[in-house]
C-alpha positions in Angstrom: 19.9 19.7 -23.6 21.8 20.4 -20.4 20.1 23.7 -20.1 16.7 22.1 -20.3 17.7 19.4 -17.8 18.9 22.0 -15.4 15.6 23.9 -15.8 13.6 20.6 -15.2 15.7 20.0 -12.0 15.1 23.5 -10.7 11.3 23.3 -11.5 10.7 20.0 -9.8 12.6 21.1 -6.6 10.7 24.4 -6.6 7.5 22.5 -7.2 8.2 20.2 -4.2 8.9 23.3 -2.0 5.7 24.9 -3.2 3.7 21.7 -2.5 5.0 21.6 1.1 4.4 25.4 1.5 0.9 25.2 0.0 -0.1 22.3 2.3 1.3 24.1 5.3 -0.1 27.5 5.0 -0.4 29.3 8.4 -3.8 29.6 10.0 -4.8 32.8 11.7 -6.6 33.2 15.1 -7.0 36.0 17.6 -3.7 36.1 19.6 -3.3 35.8 23.4 -0.7 37.8 25.2 -1.6 37.4 28.9 -0.9 34.7 31.4 -2.9 31.4 31.3 -5.0 31.0 34.4 -3.9 27.4 35.0 -2.9 24.1 33.5 -3.4 20.6 34.6 0.0 19.1 35.4 1.0 15.4 35.1 4.8 15.6 35.5 5.5 12.2 33.8 8.4 12.2 31.4 8.7 10.3 28.1 10.2 7.2 29.8 7.8 7.2 32.8 4.5 5.5 33.3 2.4 5.3 36.5 0.9 2.1 35.4 4.3 0.4 35.4 5.4 2.2 38.6 7.9 4.6 37.0 7.2 8.0 38.6 8.7 11.5 38.3 11.4 12.6 40.8 12.1 16.1 42.2 14.3 17.1 39.3 11.5 16.2 36.8 9.0 18.3 38.6 11.4 21.2 39.0 12.1 21.2 35.3 8.4 21.1 34.4 7.5 24.0 36.7 10.5 26.0 35.3 9.1 25.5 31.9 5.6 26.7 33.0 6.8 29.7 35.0 6.0 33.0 33.3 3.3 31.4 31.2 0.7 30.3 33.8 -0.6 31.4 37.2 -1.5 28.1 38.7 -1.2 24.3 38.3 -3.6 21.5 39.1 -2.4 18.0 40.2 -4.4 14.7 40.1 -2.7 12.9 42.9 -0.9 13.5 46.2 1.3 10.4 46.0 4.2 9.2 43.8 5.9 12.6 43.4 2.8 14.7 43.0 3.1 15.7 46.7 6.3 17.5 45.6 4.5 19.8 43.2 3.4 22.5 45.8 6.9 23.1 47.2 8.4 23.4 43.7 5.4 25.6 42.6 6.1 28.0 45.5 9.6 28.6 44.3 8.2 29.7 40.9 5.4 31.8 42.4 2.6 29.5 41.3 -0.5 28.5 43.2 -1.8 24.9 43.3 -5.1 23.1 43.2 -4.0 19.8 44.8 -5.8 16.6 43.9 -6.2 13.1 45.4 -6.8 10.1 43.0 -9.8 8.2 44.2 -10.4 4.8 42.6 -12.6 2.9 45.1 -9.8 0.8 46.6 -9.9 1.6 50.3 -6.2 1.3 51.1 -5.2 3.4 48.1 -7.9 6.0 48.7 -6.9 6.3 52.4 -3.3 6.9 51.4 -4.2 9.5 48.8 -6.5 11.4 51.3 -4.0 11.3 54.1 -1.3 12.7 51.8 -3.6 15.4 50.4 -4.4 16.6 53.9 -0.8 16.6 55.0 0.5 18.4 51.9 -2.3 21.0 52.1 -1.6 21.8 55.7 2.1 22.4 55.0 1.9 24.6 51.8 -0.1 27.8 51.9 0.1 28.1 48.0 -2.4 25.3 47.8 -5.6 27.4 47.5 -8.1 24.5 47.0 -8.2 20.8 46.8 -10.0 18.1 44.7 -11.0 14.8 46.1 -11.1 12.5 43.1 -11.1 13.0 39.4 -14.1 11.6 37.4 -14.4 8.8 40.0 -18.2 8.9 39.8 -18.1 8.9 35.9 -15.9 5.8 36.0 -18.2 4.3 38.7 -15.2 3.7 41.0 -17.3 5.1 43.8 -20.9 6.0 44.3 -22.2 9.5 44.9 -22.8 8.9 48.6 -19.3 7.5 49.0 -17.7 10.5 47.3 -19.7 12.9 49.4 -18.4 11.1 52.5 -14.9 11.5 51.2 -15.4 15.2 50.6 -16.9 15.8 54.0 -14.0 14.0 55.7 -11.4 16.2 53.9 -13.4 19.4 54.6 -13.1 18.7 58.3 -9.3 18.5 58.0 -8.3 21.4 55.8 -8.9 25.1 55.7 -9.3 25.5 51.9 -12.3 25.0 49.6 -12.9 21.3 48.7 -14.5 19.8 45.6 -14.3 16.9 43.2 -14.0 16.9 39.4 -16.6 15.5 37.1 -18.0 16.2 33.6 -20.9 18.6 33.3 -23.6 16.0 33.0 -22.6 14.4 36.4 -23.2 17.7 38.1 -26.5 18.2 36.4 -27.7 14.8 37.4 -26.6 15.0 41.0 -27.6 18.2 42.8 -26.7 16.5 46.1 -23.1 16.3 45.0 -23.1 20.0 44.2 -24.5 20.8 47.6 -21.7 18.9 49.3 -18.8 20.7 47.7 -17.5 24.2 48.3 -17.2 24.9 44.6 -18.0 22.9 41.4 -15.1 21.6 39.3 -16.4 20.7 35.8 -14.7 19.1 32.9 -15.8 20.4 29.5 -14.0 18.6 26.6 -15.9 19.2 23.4 -13.6 16.9 21.4 -14.7 13.8 23.3 -18.3 14.8 22.6 -17.7 15.1 18.8 -18.2 18.9 18.6 -16.5 20.4 15.6 -13.6 22.7 16.5 -15.3 25.7 14.9 -18.1 25.7 17.4 -16.3 24.1 20.4 -15.7 27.2 22.5 -19.3 28.3 22.1 -20.4 24.8 23.2 -18.1 24.9 26.2 -19.5 28.3 27.2 -23.1 26.9 26.8 -22.3 24.0 29.2 -20.7 26.4 31.7 -23.7 28.7 31.6 -26.0 25.7 32.0 -24.3 24.8 35.3 -24.2 28.4 36.4 -28.0 28.7 35.8 -28.7 25.6 37.9 -26.3 26.4 40.7 -26.2 30.2 40.9 -24.6 30.3 44.3 -21.7 28.0 43.6 -18.4 29.1 42.2 -17.6 27.1 39.1 -14.1 26.1 38.2 -13.5 24.6 34.8 -11.1 21.8 35.8 -10.3 20.6 32.3 -10.8 22.3 29.0 -8.7 21.8 25.8 -8.2 20.0 22.5 -5.8 17.3 21.4 -3.3 17.9 18.7 -3.5 14.4 17.3 -5.9 11.5 17.5 -8.9 10.0 15.7 -11.9 11.8 14.5 -14.8 12.0 17.0 -17.8 12.5 14.8 -17.3 16.1 13.6 -14.3 16.8 15.9 -10.8 16.6 14.3 -7.8 16.3 16.5 -5.0 18.5 15.0 -2.4 21.0 16.1 -4.1 23.8 14.2 -7.4 23.0 15.9 -5.8 22.8 19.3 -4.1 26.2 18.9 -7.2 27.9 17.5 -9.5 26.5 20.2 -7.2 27.5 23.1 -6.4 31.0 21.7 -10.1 31.6 21.2 -10.9 30.2 24.7 -8.3 32.3 26.5 -9.8 35.5 25.1 -13.4 34.4 25.9 -12.3 33.3 29.4 -10.8 36.7 30.0 -13.9 38.4 28.8 -16.2 36.2 30.9 -13.8 36.1 33.9 -13.7 32.3 33.9 -11.7 30.3 36.3 -10.1 27.4 34.5 -7.3 24.8 34.0 -6.3 23.8 30.5 -6.1 20.1 29.9 -3.1 19.9 30.0 0.5 21.2 30.4 2.6 18.4 28.7 1.8 15.6 26.3 1.7 12.3 28.2 2.8 9.4 26.0 1.9 6.8 28.7 -1.8 7.7 28.3 -1.8 6.2 24.8 -2.6 2.7 26.1 -5.6 4.1 28.0 -7.1 6.7 25.8 -5.4 6.1 22.4 -3.5 8.7 20.4 -5.7 11.6 21.5 -5.1 10.8 25.2 -1.4 11.3 24.7 -1.6 14.6 22.9 -3.6 17.1 25.0 -0.5 19.1 26.1 0.3 22.7 25.2 3.9 21.6 25.4 5.0 18.3 23.8 6.6 15.4 25.7 10.0 17.0 25.4 8.6 20.2 27.0 8.7 22.3 23.9 5.8 24.6 23.0 3.6 23.1 20.3 2.2 26.3 18.9 2.6 30.1 19.4 0.0 32.2 21.2 0.3 34.9 18.5 0.9 34.9 14.8 0.3 32.2 12.3 -0.5 28.6 13.3 1.1 25.7 11.4 0.0 22.1 11.5 3.6 21.0 10.9 5.7 23.7 12.4 9.0 22.2 11.2 7.8 21.6 7.7 10.7 23.6 6.2 13.2 21.2 7.7 11.2 18.2 6.5 10.9 19.7 3.1 14.6 20.3 3.0 15.3 16.7 4.0 12.9 15.4 1.3 14.5 17.6 -1.4 18.0 16.6 -0.3 17.0 12.9 -0.3 15.7 13.1 -3.8 18.3 15.4 -5.2 20.9 13.0 -6.4 18.4 10.5 -8.0 16.6 13.5 -9.7 19.9 15.0 -10.9 21.1 11.6 -12.3 17.8 11.1 -14.0 17.3 14.4 -15.7 20.9 14.6 -17.0 21.2 10.9 -17.9 17.9 10.6 -19.8 18.4 13.0 -22.7 16.4 10.6 -24.8 13.2 11.7 -23.1 11.3 14.8 -23.9 11.5 17.5 -21.2 7.9 16.9 -20.2 8.8 13.2 -19.5 11.9 14.3 -17.6 9.7 16.6 -15.5 7.0 14.0 -14.9 9.4 11.4 -13.5 11.6 13.8 -11.6 8.5 15.1 -9.9 7.5 11.5 -9.1 10.9 11.0 -7.4 10.5 14.2 -5.4 6.9 13.3 -4.4 8.0 9.8 -3.3 10.7 11.3 -1.1 8.3 13.8 0.4 5.7 11.1 1.2 8.4 9.0 2.9 9.7 11.9 5.0 6.2 12.9 5.9 5.3 9.4 7.0 8.6 8.8 8.8 8.3 12.1 10.7 4.7 11.1 11.8 6.1 7.8 13.1 8.5 9.5 15.4 5.9 9.6 18.3 6.6 8.9 21.9 5.0 6.3 24.1 3.3 4.3 21.4 1.8 0.9 22.4 3.8 -2.1 21.4 1.1 -3.1 18.9 1.2 0.5 17.4 5.0 0.4 17.2 4.8 -2.9 15.3 2.1 -1.5 13.1 4.2 1.6 12.3 7.2 -0.6 11.4 5.1 -2.7 9.1 3.4 0.4 7.6 6.7 2.1 6.9 8.1 -1.0 5.2 4.9 -1.2 3.2 5.2 2.5 2.3 8.7 1.9 1.0 7.6 -1.0 -1.2 4.5 0.9 -2.5 6.6 3.9 -3.4 9.2 1.6 -5.1 6.5 0.0 -7.2 5.1 3.4 -8.0 8.5 4.6 -9.2 9.0 1.5 -11.3 5.5 1.8 -12.9 6.2 5.6 -13.4 9.5 4.9 -15.2 7.7 2.5 -17.6 5.0 5.1 -18.2 7.6 7.8 -18.8 9.7 5.8 -21.2 6.7 4.5 -23.2 4.9 7.9 -23.4 7.8 10.4 -23.7 10.6 8.6 -25.4 11.8 10.6 -28.4 13.4 7.7 -30.2 13.6 3.9 -29.8 17.2 2.8 -30.2 16.5 -0.9 -30.7 13.5 -0.9 -33.0 13.5 -4.0 -35.2 11.3 -4.2 -38.3 10.5 -7.4 -40.3 13.2 -8.3 -42.8 12.2 -7.5 -46.4 12.6 -9.7 -49.4 12.6 -13.4 -49.9 15.4 -15.4 -48.3 18.0 -16.7 -50.7 19.1 -20.3 -51.2 21.8 -19.9 -48.5 19.4 -19.1 -45.8 20.1 -21.1 -42.6 18.0 -24.1 -41.9 15.4 -23.8 -39.2 14.1 -26.7 -37.1 10.6 -25.9 -35.7 9.7 -27.8 -32.6 6.0 -28.2 -31.5 5.6 -29.8 -28.1 2.2 -31.4 -27.4 0.6 -32.9 -24.4 -3.0 -34.2 -24.6 -4.0 -31.5 -27.1 -7.1 -31.7 -29.3 -6.1 -33.3 -32.6 -8.0 -30.8 -34.8 -6.2 -27.9 -33.1 -2.8 -29.3 -33.7 -3.6 -30.1 -37.3 -4.5 -26.5 -37.9 -1.1 -25.5 -36.4 0.7 -27.9 -38.8 -1.3 -26.7 -41.8 -0.1 -23.2 -41.1 3.5 -24.3 -40.8 3.2 -26.1 -44.1 2.5 -22.7 -45.8 5.7 -21.0 -44.6 7.5 -19.2 -47.4 10.9 -20.1 -46.1 13.1 -22.4 -48.3 14.7 -24.7 -45.7 12.9 -25.8 -42.5 11.7 -28.9 -40.8 8.9 -29.5 -38.2 9.2 -31.8 -35.2 6.0 -32.6 -33.3 6.9 -34.0 -29.9 3.9 -35.5 -28.1 4.9 -36.4 -24.6 2.9 -38.3 -22.0 -0.4 -38.3 -23.8 -2.0 -41.6 -22.8 -5.0 -41.7 -25.1 -3.9 -43.1 -28.4 -7.0 -41.6 -30.0 -5.6 -38.1 -29.3 -2.1 -38.5 -30.8 -2.6 -41.0 -33.5 -4.6 -38.7 -35.8 -1.8 -36.1 -35.5 0.8 -38.7 -36.4 -1.2 -39.7 -39.5 -1.6 -36.0 -40.5 2.2 -35.5 -40.3 2.7 -38.3 -42.8 0.3 -36.6 -45.2 2.3 -33.3 -45.0 5.5 -34.9 -46.2 9.1 -35.5 -45.1 9.5 -32.0 -43.5 7.2 -33.1 -40.8 8.3 -35.7 -38.2 6.2 -36.9 -35.4 7.4 -38.4 -32.1 5.3 -39.9 -29.3 7.1 -40.1 -26.0 5.2 -42.2 -23.3 6.2 -41.4 -19.7 8.9 -38.9 -20.7 10.5 -36.8 -17.9 11.1 -33.1 -17.8 7.7 -31.9 -18.9 7.8 -29.4 -21.8 11.5 -28.9 -21.4 12.1 -32.6 -21.6 10.2 -32.8 -24.8 12.1 -29.9 -26.3 15.5 -31.4 -25.3 14.3 -34.6 -27.1 13.6 -32.5 -30.1 17.0 -30.9 -29.9 18.6 -34.4 -29.9 16.7 -35.2 -33.1 17.1 -31.9 -34.9 18.6 -32.1 -38.3 22.4 -31.8 -38.0 22.5 -29.0 -40.6 19.9 -26.9 -38.8 21.3 -23.7 -37.3 18.2 -22.3 -35.7 15.6 -23.9 -33.4 12.2 -22.3 -33.5 9.5 -23.2 -30.9 5.7 -22.6 -31.1 2.9 -23.9 -29.0 0.6 -26.5 -30.4 -2.3 -24.0 -30.8 -0.5 -21.4 -32.9 -1.2 -20.6 -36.5 1.8 -18.8 -37.9 2.0 -16.3 -40.7 3.7 -17.6 -43.8 6.3 -14.7 -43.5 7.3 -15.6 -39.9 10.7 -17.1 -40.7 11.6 -15.0 -43.7 10.9 -11.8 -41.5 12.9 -12.9 -38.5 15.7 -15.3 -39.4 17.9 -12.6 -41.2 18.6 -11.1 -37.8 20.8 -14.1 -37.0 23.4 -12.7 -39.4 24.5 -10.7 -36.4 26.9 -13.2 -34.6 25.9 -12.3 -31.0 22.1 -12.6 -31.6 21.1 -15.6 -29.4 17.3 -15.5 -30.0 14.7 -13.6 -31.9 11.3 -13.2 -30.3 8.0 -12.0 -31.6 4.9 -11.5 -29.4 2.4 -14.0 -28.4 -0.9 -13.2 -30.1 -4.4 -14.6 -30.1 -7.3 -15.4 -32.4 -10.9 -16.4 -32.1 -11.6 -14.4 -29.0 -13.9 -11.6 -30.3 -17.1 -13.6 -29.7 -16.4 -14.1 -26.0 -16.2 -11.4 -23.3 -14.0 -13.4 -21.0 -11.5 -14.3 -23.8 -11.5 -10.7 -25.0 -10.6 -9.5 -21.5 -7.7 -12.1 -21.4 -6.5 -11.1 -24.9 -6.2 -7.4 -24.0 -4.6 -8.2 -20.7 -1.9 -10.2 -22.6 -1.4 -7.4 -25.1 -0.3 -4.9 -22.4 2.9 -7.0 -21.8 3.8 -7.5 -25.4 3.0 -4.0 -26.6 4.3 -2.1 -23.6 6.6 -4.0 -21.3 8.5 -6.0 -23.9 9.2 -2.9 -26.0 10.6 -1.1 -23.0 12.7 -4.1 -22.0 14.0 -4.5 -25.6 15.6 -1.1 -25.4 18.0 -2.6 -22.8 18.4 -6.0 -24.3 16.4 -7.5 -21.4 13.3 -9.1 -22.9 11.6 -12.2 -21.4 11.8 -15.2 -23.7 8.3 -16.7 -23.7 8.7 -19.9 -25.5 6.3 -19.7 -28.3 7.1 -17.7 -31.4 10.8 -17.7 -30.5 13.8 -18.6 -32.6 17.1 -19.6 -30.9 20.6 -20.0 -32.3 21.1 -23.8 -31.9 24.8 -23.5 -31.1 23.9 -21.0 -28.3 21.2 -23.3 -27.0 23.7 -26.1 -26.7 26.4 -23.8 -25.3 24.3 -22.7 -22.3 23.1 -26.2 -21.4 19.9 -26.8 -23.4 16.5 -26.4 -21.9 16.3 -26.5 -18.1 14.1 -29.5 -17.2 14.1 -28.4 -13.5 12.1 -25.3 -14.2 8.4 -25.1 -15.2 9.1 -21.8 -17.1 11.9 -23.2 -19.1 11.6 -20.5 -21.8 12.2 -17.5 -19.5 15.0 -19.4 -17.7 16.7 -20.2 -21.0 16.5 -16.6 -22.1 18.2 -15.5 -18.9 21.0 -18.0 -19.4 21.5 -16.7 -22.9 21.9 -13.1 -21.5 24.3 -14.4 -18.9 26.4 -15.9 -21.7 26.6 -12.5 -23.4 24.1 -13.1 -26.2 21.8 -10.4 -27.6 18.1 -10.7 -28.1 15.9 -9.2 -30.8 12.3 -8.4 -30.1 10.1 -7.7 -33.1 6.7 -6.3 -32.0 5.0 -7.5 -35.2 2.7 -10.4 -34.8 3.5 -13.5 -36.8 1.2 -16.1 -35.2 -1.9 -16.4 -33.1 -2.8 -19.0 -30.5 -5.9 -19.6 -28.4 -6.9 -17.8 -25.2 -7.6 -20.0 -22.2 -11.3 -21.2 -22.3 -11.9 -20.9 -18.6 -10.9 -18.8 -15.6 -9.4 -21.9 -14.0 -7.2 -22.4 -17.0 -6.3 -18.7 -17.1 -5.3 -18.9 -13.4 -3.3 -22.2 -14.0 -1.3 -20.5 -16.7 -0.4 -17.5 -14.6 0.3 -19.6 -11.5 2.9 -21.5 -13.6 4.5 -18.3 -14.8 4.8 -16.8 -11.3 5.9 -20.0 -9.7 8.5 -20.4 -12.4 9.8 -16.9 -11.8 10.5 -17.7 -8.2 12.3 -20.9 -9.3 14.5 -18.8 -11.6 15.3 -16.2 -8.9 16.2 -19.0 -6.5 18.6 -20.5 -9.0 20.0 -17.2 -10.5 20.0 -14.9 -7.5 23.7 -14.4 -7.6 23.5 -13.1 -11.1 20.9 -10.6 -9.9 23.1 -9.1 -7.3 24.9 -5.8 -7.8 28.3 -6.3 -9.2 27.4 -9.4 -11.2 29.4 -9.5 -14.5 27.1 -12.0 -16.2 24.2 -9.5 -16.6 24.2 -5.8 -17.3 22.7 -3.5 -14.7 19.8 -2.8 -17.1 19.1 -6.5 -17.5 19.2 -7.0 -13.7 16.9 -4.1 -13.3 14.3 -5.4 -15.7 14.3 -8.9 -14.5 13.9 -7.8 -10.9 11.4 -5.0 -11.4 9.5 -7.1 -14.0 8.8 -9.7 -11.3 8.4 -7.2 -8.5 4.6 -6.7 -9.1 4.1 -10.4 -8.6 5.9 -10.2 -5.3 3.7 -7.2 -4.5 0.7 -9.5 -5.1 2.2 -12.0 -2.6 2.5 -9.1 -0.1 -1.1 -8.2 -0.9 -2.2 -11.6 0.4 -0.3 -11.0 3.7 -1.7 -7.4 4.0 -5.2 -8.5 3.4 -5.0 -11.1 6.2 -3.3 -8.5 8.4 -6.0 -6.0 7.7 -8.8 -8.5 8.7 -6.8 -9.3 11.8 -6.3 -5.6 12.7 -10.0 -5.0 12.1 -10.9 -7.8 14.5 -8.5 -6.2 17.0 -10.2 -2.8 16.6 -13.6 -4.4 17.1 -12.7 -6.7 20.0 -9.8 -4.9 21.7 -10.1 -1.2 21.0 -7.8 -0.4 24.0 -4.9 -2.1 22.3 -5.6 -1.4 18.6 -5.9 2.0 16.8 -6.8 2.9 13.3 -3.7 3.1 11.1 -2.8 6.8 10.8 -4.1 8.9 8.0 -0.5 9.7 7.0 -0.3 6.1 5.9 -3.8 5.4 4.5 -4.0 8.4 2.2 -0.7 7.7 0.4 -1.6 4.0 0.1 -4.9 4.9 -1.5 -3.2 7.4 -3.7 -0.6 4.9 -4.9 -3.4 2.5 -5.8 -5.1 5.3 -7.8 -1.8 6.1 -9.5 -1.4 2.5 -10.6 -4.8 2.5 -12.1 -4.2 5.8 -13.9 -0.8 4.6 -15.0 -2.1 1.3 -16.5 -4.9 3.0 -18.4 -2.5 5.7 -19.6 -0.1 3.1 -20.9 -2.9 1.3 -22.7 -4.1 4.5 -24.2 -0.6 5.2 -25.5 0.4 1.8 -26.9 -2.5 -0.7 -27.0 -5.1 -0.1 -29.7 -8.4 -0.9 -28.0 -11.4 0.8 -26.7 -12.0 2.1 -23.2 -14.3 -0.8 -22.2 -11.6 -3.2 -23.4 -8.9 -1.3 -21.4 -11.1 -1.6 -18.3 -11.8 -5.3 -19.1 -8.0 -5.9 -19.4 -7.5 -4.2 -16.0 -10.1 -6.3 -14.4 -8.7 -9.5 -15.8 -5.2 -8.7 -14.7 -6.4 -7.7 -11.2 -8.4 -11.0 -11.0 -5.1 -12.9 -11.0 -3.7 -11.1 -7.9 -4.5 -14.0 -5.5 -3.3 -16.7 -7.9 0.0 -14.9 -8.5 0.5 -14.2 -4.8 -0.2 -17.9 -3.9 2.3 -19.0 -6.6 5.0 -16.7 -5.2 4.5 -17.9 -1.6 4.5 -21.5 -2.7 7.6 -20.9 -4.9 9.5 -19.4 -2.0 8.9 -22.4 0.3 8.6 -25.3 -2.2 10.3 -26.6 -5.3 9.7 -29.1 -8.0 6.0 -28.3 -8.6 5.0 -30.2 -11.8 4.3 -28.5 -15.0 0.6 -28.0 -15.6 -0.5 -27.2 -19.2 -3.0 -24.5 -20.0 -6.1 -26.3 -21.4 -7.6 -25.1 -24.6 -10.9 -25.7 -26.3 -12.7 -26.5 -23.0 -16.4 -26.4 -22.7 -17.8 -23.5 -20.7 -18.2 -24.5 -17.0 -21.4 -24.2 -15.1 -22.1 -21.2 -12.9 -21.5 -23.3 -9.8 -18.1 -24.3 -11.3 -17.5 -20.6 -11.9 -18.0 -19.9 -8.2 -15.7 -22.8 -7.3 -13.0 -21.4 -9.6 -12.9 -18.3 -7.5 -13.8 -19.8 -4.1 -10.6 -18.7 -2.4 -11.0 -15.1 -3.7 -14.6 -15.1 -2.7 -13.7 -16.0 0.9 -11.1 -13.3 1.1 -13.4 -10.7 -0.5 -16.2 -11.6 2.1 -13.7 -11.3 5.0 -12.5 -7.9 3.9 -16.0 -6.7 3.0 -17.5 -7.9 6.3 -14.6 -6.3 8.2 -15.2 -3.0 6.4 -18.9 -3.1 7.1 -18.4 -3.9 10.8 -15.8 -1.1 11.2 -18.3 1.4 9.7 -21.2 0.1 11.8 -19.2 0.2 15.1 -17.0 3.3 14.6 -18.4 5.2 11.7 -20.8 7.3 13.8 -17.9 8.9 15.7 -14.7 8.4 13.8 -14.0 9.4 10.2 -10.9 7.4 10.2 -13.2 4.4 10.2 -14.4 5.3 6.7 -10.8 5.7 5.5 -9.9 2.3 6.9 -13.0 0.8 5.5 -12.1 2.3 2.2 -8.7 0.7 2.4 -10.3 -2.6 3.1 -12.6 -2.1 0.1 -9.6 -1.4 -2.1 -7.8 -4.5 -0.8 -10.9 -6.5 -1.7 -11.0 -5.3 -5.3 -8.7 -8.0 -6.7 -10.9 -10.6 -5.2 -14.1 -9.0 -6.5 -12.4 -8.8 -9.9 -11.7 -12.6 -9.7 -15.3 -13.3 -8.9 -16.5 -10.9 -11.7 -14.1 -12.5 -14.3 -15.1 -16.0 -13.3 -18.7 -15.2 -13.6 -18.2 -13.5 -17.0 -16.5 -16.6 -18.1 -19.4 -18.8 -17.3 -22.1 -16.5 -18.7 -21.7 -16.9 -22.5 -24.7 -14.7 -23.2 -22.5 -11.7 -22.3 -21.3 -9.9 -25.4 -19.5 -6.7 -26.1 -21.1 -4.3 -28.5 -19.6 -3.4 -31.9 -18.8 0.3 -31.9 -20.0 2.1 -35.0 -17.3 3.7 -37.2 -14.6 1.8 -35.3 -11.2 1.1 -37.0 -11.1 -2.4 -38.6 -8.9 -3.9 -35.9 -11.1 -2.5 -33.1 -14.3 -3.6 -34.9 -12.9 -7.1 -35.1 -12.1 -6.9 -31.4 -15.6 -6.0 -30.6 -17.3 -8.2 -33.1 -20.0 -10.2 -31.4 -19.2 -8.5 -28.0 
């Protein structure tokens, strides 16, 4: 076994290495071995920002030109103030020529200072070979064409070098008078901003260059900016990536050499401060990164993530110990199961490292930094949920042997069998339903039992009187109690029953008032109490009379997932949830741990936890010994789940110390199952917050695009992938353990998803409130009207509309130019699915004409499930 575990360990690590290598295969492009004609130079360092008045000093400029020396022939500046006037002197020391610029913005005092400095610097440095008066000032409409011509003429009269201004190609085509005023044309050709795919971007740039040359044959044309960003949003067909940047520039350098083009690459170094002006793309045009390191080689293979071997090593190292512990500890799993989960651990580590590395970007806006922090936290939670779900799948599908598998006891119990007191709490229940429950109890084949019916707080005498009379008919074993204005809700009624239990009863059994039990229930389960440390024996909740109704069928199969999958897995570690009905409890243990907790609306689960804390053992028998009724309406279904989730928070708030590491009252496995069992409910609470945040972020994208960016692909893709994994995992588990058809599996998934908002709301209310009253789950209700069905899902409908409208608006506004818009819209659509499921489930509930179809040749159980569908 150790050999197979070692092989699994090696295979998953090699697989992780292979996945990194496969996704980072080098791209080839024609190399470039010569000098670059020129680069645009903004010497702002990581911690500098001209908008905030933090400018580079002489040392910064010297370091930048030292980095460029030997790679380029010339540099271009955009200003002649705030340190940019020091560029020519430093460039001279490194043998570089300069095209000096002046930043024109239509503010007279600023423009005058720029022009004066430009003239002064040019006169003092003979390595300035030409000057530029303004950069896209006409494009920005900071100045008019006549104003700019006047600026150019004024500078021409004061310097002895050629003078021009820099504008995109279409400005030059639209204004021949501007071309006539300059000594040479400086054009910006940036195919990325125009949405040209990288594959044809160099040809497009050459086309625009030749278009200008054809119109102005007597003018020298300088390409003042040309390049490609290494990161940023999609622009129609243009993808910003390091590979595309490297391929574009290497191709362009060779074409420029062939065509003898005069050019400056946009730009030398990444400029994080530009992120607030031009988004992620604006900060990532540099051939060198913000730390002045080359981003790609000019020959050889090109990698999108050049340091991927380091990241891969970090991911493998991060996952090594958990993977090692798992494969050597879990010898009870088949090797295929060990491999599956070990691979999931490795994949989770790789996703986290990949995301974290992408987050280490310089100069992000405050909103982006906040978004990254939230996204990384979400990523951790999502991956944790995926690992918990994956472990459940692994244990259910690939377990070789179940260590705690309990079968029904065989043979009739003898005369010395312990007495059982069966408690049936009632509140305002339909009399005929309770009578059916009592009839079934009367048929139990167990020799010594009593039945206590405790009706508490039912006001209408016509409801409880018939039940009382029926108990008298059934004989002395059946005792009826009516408790008006009784405190403690269901737990209060059960404590009253405990006080009135026969003194010789050793076991207390509890069923809900709608359950019809099998005659063999007690004889099959009570013998397990012969083991002294067994505190309670639990069999699953099961349901009847649901096959005729699509909504109830969906609910039934959704319930079955917990009892046929989750409870069996939890039973392996003695960590099941006690769920009230169909439970038997050792009376002495019940008294020892303090009886039923009247403070908690899920008194059953809370009692089970206290029994575990006292060191008792639980027995879970997956065989069904009784069937109750599925909620009649979506509102009742939601009310029930709200109570369960709210009660879970109450339990955690009361028992949090026992859940902490090092607690001696619970085993580590019990703590794990109680915490991870409720984690998906807390994930539903987080979903509410994320949905609201997504709508808010979408509004920010639409109203304030300068300050809001699309969340990065590195987050959105894993998020969508984890959602897909959860769906696959759920269906896989149902296929392995729940005997139902694929339509029924899907119906169960929809029903479960429909409760997301209800559970999330219960968790939030449970965190900030206490003492919410117990609300019973109504049975035998009449079908509500369609309008009522819409009202039952009104909150979910509102959230669904908010997310859907946000997705549609994002696609409408950004979809024509940014593929990230579709990914974000897809994420919004995924977030809206639980709310759509709620609407669908509610409407199915109020449309009784819907029926499932009986499948021909189906097994008897499945045929019954589909009968009348």
